[in-house]
C-alpha angles and dihedrals in degrees: 000000000000111000121239113272121250129180095240092060091049091063101030110140094207092052088051091050094050095044092043093055091048092048093049089053091052092047094046091052090048091049092051093050093048096047090053093047098248113160131002124318088232129010093220118213130165107267091217092057093041091052089057090049092055096048100104133154117273106262110243091184132022114290097176137044120206093271091051090052093051091047090051090051091049098045104036118006104046096042090051094051123098104264098238094178094049112117090230095054100108103148126099133017092265117131126242088236122230108248093227090053089053089055089053088057088057088055090049092050096049098042089044098198103190093199096200088132134001095267092057092057115011100165091034089056093050092047092050091050090052092050091050090051091051094048091047091052091052090051089053101256117125110180113216092213106056094192092070113077116204103207153015141231116244139186097265141335095276091063091043092053091048091051093051093048092048088054091047091051093049091046096049098043121093092226139029101290091177090062104029103031129227101283094105095048127092117244110310116211140182124211113214142165114266085241095054117136116268089242089077093061089041090053090051089054093047091049091056094246093111125234089268087070088074109092112198119219117210120244133220126246090280093056094253124136113266104236093198089055090047091054092047094050092046093053090045090054091051090054090051091052093246122146118225108212094182147357111221116207121185128225102194107000118214100241099050109359090243120161119219119231093266097179095056093042092047094049091051093047092048093052091047096045092243123152108242117207119186116203097207094159091132108019106036089088088073084079088080092059124086087203099051111023092094088071086071097050107148097031089117088066089067122105091213137013133193119208127180118213092191092067120049095355087066097231127150111258128304127032124116132168128215110192132180131208090221111050091210090064090061087074095048099083097064126026114164136122128247108169094193088062108024120051098165126096099217144018092271093063093042094051094116098042106094097193089068088074105035143063090235125082100181102043129182122241091258099157096066096077093047092046091048095048093050090045093048099042107015126213089294093055094046089048089060089065092050094046090049093051094047092046091051090053091053090048091052091048089054091051091050093050091049092056116073091204090073142054123212116217095208141326108281117253093189129003100303119102124188121193142140142214114251128224116172092198094065130081120228095270095050092042087058090048090051092057091051092047092050091051093048092049093049093050096045090049090057091228099114141359117218136142138224136226134195116218122178091342097311123109118220133187109240131203128187107201106204106132113099088205094062107110134198087256090061090053091049090049091052093054091046092049092049090054091050094048091046092055091050 
């Protein structure tokens, strides 16, 4: 019988301590099983049937006590979650989060620092500012005035990209677009790689430009933006009387992990007075690596950069940074008054109020986990994770090329590998269908988790190798399983 609820019990520190210890034990056991590959990657169930299972009456009184909740987590919820730490989880660009970073998220949840203004999150604000300084230094920007911070942390890369493009629009317009709108402006356009993330088109729609404002630039055979095509499309837009508010280059595109030639793009944008935005959500973390940072040469020429911590910085979701070369531009995206929050009269006096620069008012203490990871492991330690992931991708590519049953799309530039199973007896349409069928069968079996991508009409299997526990034997097992499923 569940006891009647009272407010004192809801906030009892000793109850929290006891339940917290029990929960950590459950999670630690789960982590150990996942890291060693025990159990399926995903306990596949039909979403339609599962949805019916979870449709329960709204509880009017308590139906669980704390022990019941932990038992429910242990018996139902955790086993039915995608096993992110499993060595054979190779699907999406979602980090295998560092356990200590996850503990920092517990601190953030309990202390609940809203961070709208400095007084609602003093230490959280200072930590975030330090993290932004560190990321800016890695990009190659070293502000001469350390008081001015040139960026913000946001809930995900989509919001970070939107923030950067809003600032680019405000910066490039001849009047205050934020206040007056875009009706008086000639056609505003954005030049992007054909492999740009969908959040760029979504941002254009949100900004009132329309998704047709996004002009896609073709890529080369390695999935990198064609600079000659970029120049051609830019000049063509000028002839049409269009106004390019930003060029968006990608450092680690979602389909293939390819990194655009940032130095050439940056040099062109700088000579043409174009705002360069680099969506480095996935690949910017290569800046920590001595082995791989040269792939991002030229990123310091950008006006704005987006960087996801919950990808190759191995943070729990979500934490993204949007940073600007010029600190003043970090205020350009949003410019409205809220007297109950902002008492200052200019950017100088609002320097420490984070909501002045972001879509969010209430904002989670996101910086703590990044600050803790860099403090615990340093750039060198975090670089080990990146080097391991990139090396594993190259190893897998070599295995694919050595097996005549498969075709490799391209040599990996980061940790994403695209390939497909070959069958000479199938036409293009059925060969595509075969890849999708293989992937579906693998996932529903629980043996592996991987994704697929369609490029220029061809469907490819896609792996994102992020788990340090994934071994060469797991890669071999994946190829063997694909062959078996294909034959069936």
